[in-house]
DSSP file (Angstrom, degrees, kcal/mol; ACC not computed):
  #  RESIDUE AA STRUCTURE BP1 BP2  ACC     N-H-->O    O-->H-N    N-H-->O    O-->H-N    TCO  KAPPA ALPHA  PHI   PSI    X-CA   Y-CA   Z-CA
    1    1 A M     >        0   0    0      0, 0.0     4,-2.5     0, 0.0     5,-0.2   0.000 360.0 360.0 360.0 -39.2 -186.4  -43.7  -20.1
    2    2 A E  H  >  +     0   0    0      1,-0.2     4,-2.4     2,-0.2     5,-0.2   0.878 360.0  53.3 -65.1 -36.4 -187.2  -47.0  -18.3
    3    3 A L  H  > S+     0   0    0      2,-0.2     4,-2.1     1,-0.2    -1,-0.2   0.910 110.7  46.6 -63.4 -42.5 -189.8  -47.8  -21.0
    4    4 A L  H  > S+     0   0    0      2,-0.2     4,-2.6     1,-0.2    -2,-0.2   0.898 110.4  53.4 -65.8 -40.7 -187.1  -47.3  -23.7
    5    5 A L  H  X S+     0   0    0     -4,-2.5     4,-2.3     1,-0.2    -2,-0.2   0.914 110.2  47.1 -60.9 -43.5 -184.6  -49.3  -21.8
    6    6 A K  H  X S+     0   0    0     -4,-2.4     4,-1.9     1,-0.2    -1,-0.2   0.893 112.1  50.6 -64.7 -39.4 -187.1  -52.2  -21.6
    7    7 A A  H  X S+     0   0    0     -4,-2.1     4,-1.3     2,-0.2    -2,-0.2   0.895 111.3  48.0 -66.2 -39.4 -187.9  -52.0  -25.3
    8    8 A L  H  <>S+     0   0    0     -4,-2.6     5,-2.3     2,-0.2     4,-0.3   0.912 112.1  47.9 -69.0 -42.0 -184.2  -52.0  -26.2
    9    9 A T  H ><5S+     0   0    0     -4,-2.3     3,-0.9     1,-0.2    -1,-0.2   0.845 108.7  55.5 -68.2 -31.0 -183.4  -55.0  -24.0
   10   10 A A  H 3<5S+     0   0    0     -4,-1.9    -1,-0.2     1,-0.2    -2,-0.2   0.824 105.1  53.1 -67.6 -29.9 -186.4  -56.8  -25.5
   11   11 A R  T 3<5S-     0   0    0     -4,-1.3    -1,-0.2    -3,-0.2    -2,-0.2   0.494 126.8-101.2 -83.2  -2.9 -185.0  -56.2  -29.0
   12   12 A G  T < 5S+     0   0    0     -3,-0.9     2,-0.3    -4,-0.3    -3,-0.2   0.531  73.9 140.5 100.2   6.8 -181.7  -57.8  -27.9
   13   13 A Y      < -     0   0    0     -5,-2.3     2,-1.2     1,-0.1    -1,-0.3  -0.621  56.3-125.3 -82.9 142.5 -179.5  -54.7  -27.3
   14   14 A A  E     +A   25   0A   0     11,-0.8    11,-2.3    -2,-0.3     2,-0.4  -0.744  50.3 165.1 -84.8  96.3 -177.1  -54.7  -24.3
   15   15 A A  E     -A   24   0A   0     -2,-1.2     2,-0.3     9,-0.2     9,-0.2  -0.911  20.6-177.4-123.0 142.7 -178.4  -51.5  -22.7
   16   16 A T  E     -A   23   0A   0      7,-2.1     7,-3.0    -2,-0.4     2,-0.5  -0.980  23.6-128.6-135.4 149.4 -177.9  -49.9  -19.3
   17   17 A L  E     +A   22   0A   0     -2,-0.3     2,-0.3     5,-0.2     5,-0.2  -0.859  36.6 158.9-100.1 126.7 -179.3  -46.8  -17.7
   18   18 A K  E >   -A   21   0A   0      3,-3.2     3,-1.0    -2,-0.5    -2,-0.1  -0.937  64.6 -13.2-151.7 124.0 -176.8  -44.4  -16.1
   19   19 A D  T 3  S-     0   0    0     -2,-0.3     3,-0.1     1,-0.3    -1,-0.0   0.896 125.6 -52.7  53.7  49.3 -177.0  -40.7  -15.3
   20   20 A R  T 3  S+     0   0    0      1,-0.2    17,-0.5    16,-0.1     2,-0.4   0.735 121.3 103.2  59.5  25.4 -180.2  -40.1  -17.4
   21   21 A R  E <   -A   18   0A   0     -3,-1.0    -3,-3.2    15,-0.1     2,-0.6  -0.983  67.0-137.0-132.0 145.2 -178.5  -41.7  -20.4
   22   22 A I  E     -AB  17  35A   0     13,-2.6    13,-2.6    -2,-0.4     2,-0.6  -0.919  17.9-153.2-102.8 119.3 -178.9  -45.2  -21.9
   23   23 A K  E     -AB  16  34A   0     -7,-3.0    -7,-2.1    -2,-0.6     2,-0.5  -0.827  12.8-168.3 -95.1 123.4 -175.6  -46.7  -22.8
   24   24 A V  E     -AB  15  33A   0      9,-3.1     9,-2.7    -2,-0.6    -9,-0.2  -0.943  12.5-158.1-116.8 129.5 -175.9  -49.3  -25.6
   25   25 A S  E     -A   14   0A   0    -11,-2.3   -11,-0.8    -2,-0.5     7,-0.1  -0.914   2.9-162.0-105.1 108.6 -173.2  -51.6  -26.6
   26   26 A P        -     0   0    0      0, 0.0    -1,-0.1     0, 0.0     3,-0.1   0.700  39.5-130.5 -65.4 -17.0 -173.8  -52.8  -30.2
   27   27 A G        +     0   0    0      1,-0.2     2,-0.1     3,-0.2    69,-0.1   0.037  63.7  43.7  88.9 160.8 -171.5  -55.7  -29.7
   28   28 A G  S    S-     0   0    0      1,-0.1     2,-1.5    -3,-0.1    -1,-0.2  -0.367 117.5  -7.1  69.8-144.6 -168.6  -57.0  -31.7
   29   29 A L  S    S+     0   0    0     -3,-0.1     2,-0.3    -2,-0.1    -1,-0.1  -0.629 107.6  95.0 -90.5  79.5 -166.0  -54.6  -33.2
   30   30 A S  S    S-     0   0    0     -2,-1.5     2,-0.2    62,-0.1    -3,-0.2  -0.986  70.3-106.2-160.8 161.6 -167.7  -51.3  -32.3
   31   31 A N        -     0   0    0     58,-0.5     2,-0.1    -2,-0.3    19,-0.0  -0.552  42.7-102.7 -87.9 157.9 -167.8  -48.5  -29.8
   32   32 A S        -     0   0    0     -2,-0.2     2,-0.3    -7,-0.1    -7,-0.2  -0.469  34.9-155.7 -78.5 155.9 -170.6  -48.0  -27.4
   33   33 A V  E     -B   24   0A   0     -9,-2.7    -9,-3.1    -2,-0.1     2,-0.4  -0.826   4.3-137.4-125.3 164.4 -173.2  -45.3  -28.0
   34   34 A S  E     -BC  23  47A   0     13,-2.6    13,-3.4    -2,-0.3     2,-0.5  -0.945   3.1-150.7-126.9 150.5 -175.6  -43.4  -25.8
   35   35 A I  E     +BC  22  46A   0    -13,-2.6   -13,-2.6    -2,-0.4     2,-0.3  -0.975  22.7 171.8-118.2 128.1 -179.2  -42.4  -26.1
   36   36 A L  E     - C   0  45A   0      9,-2.2     9,-3.0    -2,-0.5     2,-0.6  -0.930  35.2-108.8-134.9 160.5 -180.4  -39.3  -24.4
   37   37 A Y  E     - C   0  44A   0    -17,-0.5     2,-0.8    -2,-0.3     7,-0.2  -0.792  24.4-152.9 -93.5 121.5 -183.6  -37.3  -24.4
   38   38 A D  E  >> - C   0  43A   0      5,-2.7     5,-1.5    -2,-0.6     4,-1.5  -0.841   4.6-165.3 -94.9 111.5 -183.4  -33.9  -26.1
   39   39 A I  T  45S+     0   0    0     -2,-0.8    -1,-0.2     1,-0.2     5,-0.0   0.887  85.6  54.6 -66.3 -39.8 -186.0  -31.6  -24.6
   40   40 A S  T  45S+     0   0    0      1,-0.2    -1,-0.2     2,-0.1    -2,-0.0   0.851 117.9  35.2 -66.0 -33.4 -185.8  -29.0  -27.3
   41   41 A L  T  45S-     0   0    0      2,-0.2    -1,-0.2    -3,-0.1    -2,-0.2   0.614 101.2-135.2 -91.0 -14.4 -186.6  -31.6  -30.0
   42   42 A D  T  <5 +     0   0    0     -4,-1.5     2,-0.3     1,-0.2    -3,-0.2   0.917  69.9  94.2  57.2  47.9 -188.9  -33.6  -27.8
   43   43 A R  E   <S-C   38   0A   0     -5,-1.5    -5,-2.7    68,-0.0     2,-0.3  -0.986  81.0 -96.9-158.4 161.9 -187.3  -36.9  -28.9
   44   44 A Y  E     -C   37   0A   0     -2,-0.3     2,-0.4    -7,-0.2    -7,-0.2  -0.679  39.3-158.6 -85.1 139.6 -184.7  -39.4  -28.0
   45   45 A V  E     -C   36   0A   0     -9,-3.0    -9,-2.2    -2,-0.3     2,-0.5  -0.956  12.6-135.8-126.3 137.7 -181.4  -39.0  -29.8
   46   46 A V  E     -C   35   0A   0     -2,-0.4     2,-0.5   -11,-0.2   -11,-0.2  -0.822  20.7-167.4 -92.4 124.1 -178.6  -41.5  -30.5
   47   47 A K  E     +C   34   0A   0    -13,-3.4   -13,-2.6    -2,-0.5    -2,-0.0  -0.958  13.6 178.6-114.5 125.7 -175.1  -40.1  -29.8
   48   48 A S        -     0   0    0     -2,-0.5    -1,-0.1   -15,-0.2   -13,-0.0   0.603  28.5-141.9-102.6 -13.2 -172.1  -42.1  -31.1
   49   49 A H     >  +     0   0    0      1,-0.1     4,-1.1   -15,-0.1     3,-0.1   0.807  54.1 139.0  57.6  32.2 -169.3  -39.7  -30.0
   50   50 A D  H  >  +     0   0    0      1,-0.2     4,-2.6     2,-0.2     5,-0.2   0.654  53.6  71.7 -82.6 -15.3 -167.4  -40.5  -33.2
   51   51 A L  H  > S+     0   0    0      2,-0.2     4,-2.3     1,-0.2     5,-0.2   0.948 101.8  42.6 -64.5 -47.4 -166.2  -36.9  -33.8
   52   52 A V  H  > S+     0   0    0      1,-0.2     4,-2.4     2,-0.2     5,-0.2   0.923 116.6  48.5 -64.3 -44.1 -163.7  -37.1  -31.0
   53   53 A G  H  X S+     0   0    0     -4,-1.1     4,-2.4     1,-0.2    -2,-0.2   0.881 111.4  50.4 -63.3 -38.2 -162.6  -40.6  -31.9
   54   54 A G  H  X S+     0   0    0     -4,-2.6     4,-2.4     2,-0.2    -2,-0.2   0.899 111.1  47.5 -67.1 -41.1 -162.2  -39.5  -35.6
   55   55 A I  H  X S+     0   0    0     -4,-2.3     4,-2.4     2,-0.2    -2,-0.2   0.925 113.8  48.0 -65.8 -43.3 -160.1  -36.5  -34.7
   56   56 A T  H  X S+     0   0    0     -4,-2.4     4,-2.1     1,-0.2    -2,-0.2   0.911 113.2  47.9 -62.7 -42.4 -157.9  -38.5  -32.4
   57   57 A T  H  X S+     0   0    0     -4,-2.4     4,-2.1     2,-0.2    -1,-0.2   0.883 110.4  51.4 -67.2 -38.5 -157.5  -41.2  -35.0
   58   58 A A  H  X S+     0   0    0     -4,-2.4     4,-2.5     2,-0.2    -2,-0.2   0.909 110.0  49.6 -65.0 -41.4 -156.7  -38.6  -37.7
   59   59 A L  H  X S+     0   0    0     -4,-2.4     4,-2.4     1,-0.2    -2,-0.2   0.888 110.2  51.1 -63.8 -37.6 -154.0  -37.1  -35.5
   60   60 A M  H  X S+     0   0    0     -4,-2.1     4,-2.3     2,-0.2    -2,-0.2   0.875 109.9  50.5 -66.0 -36.7 -152.6  -40.6  -34.8
   61   61 A L  H  X S+     0   0    0     -4,-2.1     4,-2.6     2,-0.2    -2,-0.2   0.934 111.5  46.7 -66.0 -46.3 -152.5  -41.2  -38.6
   62   62 A F  H  X S+     0   0    0     -4,-2.5     4,-2.4     1,-0.2    -2,-0.2   0.896 112.5  50.6 -63.3 -39.3 -150.7  -37.9  -39.3
   63   63 A N  H  X S+     0   0    0     -4,-2.4     4,-2.7    -5,-0.2    -1,-0.2   0.912 111.2  49.2 -63.7 -41.5 -148.3  -38.7  -36.4
   64   64 A G  H  X S+     0   0    0     -4,-2.3     4,-2.5     2,-0.2    -2,-0.2   0.906 111.2  48.3 -65.0 -41.7 -147.6  -42.1  -37.9
   65   65 A L  H  X S+     0   0    0     -4,-2.6     4,-2.1     2,-0.2     5,-0.2   0.910 114.2  46.5 -64.5 -40.9 -147.0  -40.8  -41.4
   66   66 A W  H  X S+     0   0    0     -4,-2.4     4,-3.0    -5,-0.2     5,-0.3   0.923 114.3  47.1 -67.4 -43.0 -144.6  -38.1  -40.0
   67   67 A T  H  X>S+     0   0    0     -4,-2.7     4,-1.8     1,-0.2     5,-1.2   0.888 111.2  52.4 -65.2 -39.1 -142.8  -40.6  -37.8
   68   68 A Y  H  <5S+     0   0    0     -4,-2.5    -1,-0.2    -5,-0.2    -2,-0.2   0.918 118.4  35.8 -62.2 -43.9 -142.5  -43.1  -40.7
   69   69 A K  H  <5S+     0   0    0     -4,-2.1    -2,-0.2    -5,-0.2    -1,-0.2   0.887 123.6  40.3 -78.2 -39.6 -141.0  -40.5  -43.0
   70   70 A A  H  <5S-     0   0    0     -4,-3.0    -3,-0.2    -5,-0.2    -2,-0.2   0.918 130.0 -22.9 -82.5 -44.9 -138.9  -38.6  -40.6
   71   71 A S  T  <5S+     0   0    0     -4,-1.8    -3,-0.2    -5,-0.3    -4,-0.1   0.691 115.0  30.8-136.2 -60.3 -137.3  -41.0  -38.2
   72   72 A E     >< -     0   0    0     -5,-1.2     4,-2.1     1,-0.1     5,-0.2  -0.903  42.8-170.5-125.4 105.7 -138.5  -44.5  -37.4
   73   73 A P  H  > S+     0   0    0      0, 0.0     4,-2.4     0, 0.0     5,-0.2   0.837  88.0  56.3 -62.7 -33.0 -140.4  -46.7  -39.9
   74   74 A F  H  > S+     0   0    0      2,-0.2     4,-1.8     1,-0.2     5,-0.1   0.962 112.6  38.6 -65.5 -51.3 -141.4  -49.3  -37.3
   75   75 A F  H  > S+     0   0    0      2,-0.2     4,-2.4     1,-0.2    -1,-0.2   0.848 115.0  55.0 -69.2 -33.2 -143.1  -46.9  -34.9
   76   76 A G  H  X S+     0   0    0     -4,-2.1     4,-2.3    -9,-0.3    -1,-0.2   0.921 108.6  47.9 -62.3 -44.1 -144.6  -45.0  -37.8
   77   77 A S  H  X S+     0   0    0     -4,-2.4     4,-2.4     2,-0.2    -2,-0.2   0.862 109.6  54.0 -64.7 -35.3 -146.1  -48.2  -39.2
   78   78 A L  H  X S+     0   0    0     -4,-1.8     4,-2.2     2,-0.2    -2,-0.2   0.927 109.8  46.2 -64.5 -45.4 -147.4  -49.0  -35.7
   79   79 A F  H  X S+     0   0    0     -4,-2.4     4,-2.2     2,-0.2    -2,-0.2   0.897 112.4  51.1 -63.3 -40.3 -149.2  -45.6  -35.4
   80   80 A I  H  X S+     0   0    0     -4,-2.3     4,-2.3     2,-0.2    -2,-0.2   0.910 110.0  49.3 -64.4 -41.6 -150.6  -46.0  -39.0
   81   81 A A  H  X S+     0   0    0     -4,-2.4     4,-2.0     2,-0.2    -2,-0.2   0.903 111.1  49.4 -64.7 -41.0 -151.9  -49.5  -38.1
   82   82 A M  H  X S+     0   0    0     -4,-2.2     4,-2.0     1,-0.2    -1,-0.2   0.881 110.8  50.8 -65.4 -36.8 -153.6  -48.2  -34.9
   83   83 A A  H  X S+     0   0    0     -4,-2.2     4,-2.4     2,-0.2    -2,-0.2   0.904 108.7  50.5 -67.1 -40.9 -155.1  -45.3  -36.8
   84   84 A M  H  X S+     0   0    0     -4,-2.3     4,-2.1     1,-0.2    -2,-0.2   0.888 110.1  50.7 -63.7 -38.2 -156.6  -47.7  -39.5
   85   85 A F  H  X S+     0   0    0     -4,-2.0     4,-2.2     2,-0.2    -1,-0.2   0.889 109.1  52.0 -65.1 -38.8 -158.0  -49.8  -36.7
   86   86 A G  H  X S+     0   0    0     -4,-2.0     4,-1.8     2,-0.2    -2,-0.2   0.908 109.8  48.0 -63.6 -42.5 -159.6  -46.7  -35.2
   87   87 A F  H  X S+     0   0    0     -4,-2.4     4,-2.3     1,-0.2    -1,-0.2   0.881 109.7  53.6 -65.3 -37.1 -161.2  -45.8  -38.5
   88   88 A L  H  X S+     0   0    0     -4,-2.1     4,-2.7     1,-0.2    -2,-0.2   0.903 107.0  51.9 -62.3 -41.4 -162.5  -49.4  -38.8
   89   89 A L  H  X S+     0   0    0     -4,-2.2     4,-2.3     2,-0.2   -58,-0.5   0.896 109.4  49.9 -61.3 -40.8 -164.1  -49.1  -35.4
   90   90 A I  H  X S+     0   0    0     -4,-1.8     4,-2.2     2,-0.2    -2,-0.2   0.929 112.9  45.5 -64.6 -45.3 -165.8  -45.9  -36.4
   91   91 A V  H  X S+     0   0    0     -4,-2.3     4,-2.1     1,-0.2    -2,-0.2   0.917 113.8  48.9 -65.5 -43.3 -167.2  -47.4  -39.6
   92   92 A M  H  X S+     0   0    0     -4,-2.7     4,-2.2     1,-0.2    -1,-0.2   0.880 110.1  52.2 -65.3 -37.3 -168.3  -50.6  -37.8
   93   93 A T  H  X S+     0   0    0     -4,-2.3     4,-2.0    -5,-0.2    -1,-0.2   0.936 110.1  47.9 -62.8 -46.4 -170.0  -48.5  -35.1
   94   94 A E  H  < S+     0   0    0     -4,-2.2     4,-0.4     1,-0.2    -2,-0.2   0.879 112.4  49.3 -64.0 -37.6 -172.0  -46.5  -37.7
   95   95 A L  H >< S+     0   0    0     -4,-2.1     3,-0.6     1,-0.2     4,-0.4   0.891 113.0  47.0 -67.9 -38.3 -173.0  -49.6  -39.6
   96   96 A K  H 3< S+     0   0    0     -4,-2.2     4,-0.5     1,-0.2     3,-0.4   0.800 111.3  49.8 -76.2 -28.0 -174.2  -51.4  -36.4
   97   97 A I  T 3X S+     0   0    0     -4,-2.0     4,-2.5     1,-0.2    -1,-0.2   0.451  85.5  88.8 -91.7   2.6 -176.2  -48.4  -35.0
   98   98 A K  H <> S+     0   0    0     -3,-0.6     4,-1.9    -4,-0.4    -1,-0.2   0.937  91.4  44.9 -62.0 -44.7 -178.0  -47.8  -38.3
   99   99 A S  H  > S+     0   0    0     -4,-0.4     4,-2.2    -3,-0.4    -1,-0.2   0.851 111.3  54.5 -67.8 -32.8 -180.8  -50.2  -37.2
  100  100 A L  H  > S+     0   0    0     -4,-0.5     4,-2.3     2,-0.2    -2,-0.2   0.905 107.5  50.0 -65.3 -41.0 -180.8  -48.7  -33.8
  101  101 A G  H  X S+     0   0    0     -4,-2.5     4,-1.7     2,-0.2    -2,-0.2   0.888 110.1  50.1 -63.7 -39.7 -181.4  -45.2  -35.3
  102  102 A E  H  X S+     0   0    0     -4,-1.9     4,-1.7     2,-0.2    -2,-0.2   0.907 111.3  48.8 -65.4 -41.2 -184.2  -46.5  -37.4
  103  103 A Y  H  X S+     0   0    0     -4,-2.2     4,-2.7     1,-0.2    -2,-0.2   0.886 108.2  54.4 -64.8 -37.7 -185.8  -48.1  -34.3
  104  104 A M  H  X S+     0   0    0     -4,-2.3     4,-2.6     1,-0.2   -60,-0.2   0.857 104.8  54.3 -65.7 -34.3 -185.4  -44.9  -32.4
  105  105 A D  H  X S+     0   0    0     -4,-1.7     4,-1.9     2,-0.2    -1,-0.2   0.926 111.4  44.7 -62.4 -44.0 -187.3  -43.0  -35.2
  106  106 A V  H  X S+     0   0    0     -4,-1.7     4,-2.3     2,-0.2    -2,-0.2   0.918 113.7  50.0 -65.6 -43.3 -190.2  -45.4  -34.8
  107  107 A F  H  X S+     0   0    0     -4,-2.7     4,-2.7     1,-0.2    -2,-0.2   0.900 109.2  51.8 -62.8 -41.2 -190.1  -45.2  -31.0
  108  108 A N  H  X S+     0   0    0     -4,-2.6     4,-2.5     2,-0.2    -1,-0.2   0.898 109.4  49.9 -63.2 -40.4 -190.1  -41.4  -31.2
  109  109 A L  H  X S+     0   0    0     -4,-1.9     4,-2.1     2,-0.2    -2,-0.2   0.914 113.0  46.2 -64.3 -42.1 -193.1  -41.4  -33.4
  110  110 A Q  H  X S+     0   0    0     -4,-2.3     4,-2.3     2,-0.2    -2,-0.2   0.908 112.6  50.8 -65.2 -41.2 -195.0  -43.8  -31.1
  111  111 A H  H  X S+     0   0    0     -4,-2.7     4,-2.1     1,-0.2    -2,-0.2   0.906 112.0  46.4 -63.6 -42.9 -193.9  -41.7  -28.1
  112  112 A Q  H  X S+     0   0    0     -4,-2.5     4,-2.4     2,-0.2    -1,-0.2   0.864 111.3  52.3 -69.3 -35.2 -195.2  -38.5  -29.6
  113  113 A A  H  X S+     0   0    0     -4,-2.1     4,-2.1     2,-0.2    -2,-0.2   0.892 110.0  48.9 -67.0 -38.9 -198.4  -40.1  -30.7
  114  114 A Q  H  X S+     0   0    0     -4,-2.3     4,-2.2     2,-0.2    -2,-0.2   0.901 111.9  49.0 -66.3 -40.5 -199.0  -41.4  -27.2
  115  115 A Q  H  X S+     0   0    0     -4,-2.1     4,-2.3     1,-0.2    -2,-0.2   0.916 112.6  46.4 -66.4 -41.7 -198.3  -37.9  -25.8
  116  116 A S  H  X S+     0   0    0     -4,-2.4     4,-2.1     2,-0.2    -1,-0.2   0.857 112.1  51.8 -70.1 -32.8 -200.7  -36.2  -28.2
  117  117 A G  H  X S+     0   0    0     -4,-2.1     4,-2.0     2,-0.2    -1,-0.2   0.889 110.7  47.7 -67.2 -39.4 -203.4  -38.8  -27.5
  118  118 A A  H  X S+     0   0    0     -4,-2.2     4,-2.0     2,-0.2    -2,-0.2   0.893 112.4  49.0 -68.1 -39.3 -203.1  -38.2  -23.8
  119  119 A E  H  X S+     0   0    0     -4,-2.3     4,-2.1     2,-0.2    -2,-0.2   0.879 110.0  52.5 -66.3 -37.1 -203.2  -34.4  -24.3
  120  120 A H  H  X S+     0   0    0     -4,-2.1     4,-1.2     1,-0.2    -2,-0.2   0.901 109.4  48.6 -65.4 -40.7 -206.3  -34.8  -26.5
  121  121 A Q  H  X S+     0   0    0     -4,-2.0     4,-0.8     1,-0.2    -1,-0.2   0.881 111.2  50.6 -66.8 -37.5 -208.0  -36.9  -23.8
  122  122 A L  H  < S+     0   0    0     -4,-2.0     3,-0.5     1,-0.2    -2,-0.2   0.873 108.5  51.7 -67.3 -36.3 -207.2  -34.3  -21.2
  123  123 A S  H  < S+     0   0    0     -4,-2.1    -1,-0.2     1,-0.2    -2,-0.2   0.775 104.4  57.9 -72.5 -24.6 -208.5  -31.5  -23.3
  124  124 A R  H  <        0   0    0     -4,-1.2    -1,-0.2     1,-0.2    -2,-0.2   0.743 360.0 360.0 -75.8 -22.9 -211.9  -33.4  -23.8
  125  125 A K     <        0   0    0     -4,-0.8    -1,-0.2    -3,-0.5    -2,-0.2   0.472 360.0 360.0 -83.8 360.0 -212.5  -33.6  -20.1
């Protein structure tokens, strides 16, 4: 994990290690993401947690539409605007972590090649 953290900070990402997870802040108008090691896949995985944010934002949108139509147009419009901002955050996060995901694929390939090379050297002895 420390090797990955050093590699990410060298590439310019604002990354911190906490509880066996690397928290990466893509910067700008986006949510933070975390990188964790999946033992079953034997690779590092980027988690964006956008499912929970998307469900919350969709519920806020439905609440805003219902409030706008049923009772108060001002508060309904406010909820709709907050929901649109939430959807914008999700889209911007996904766009910004695309390059991070591509880098993680390369890092995983290098990590697996190093492990197989070390295993090959051990088996030769």
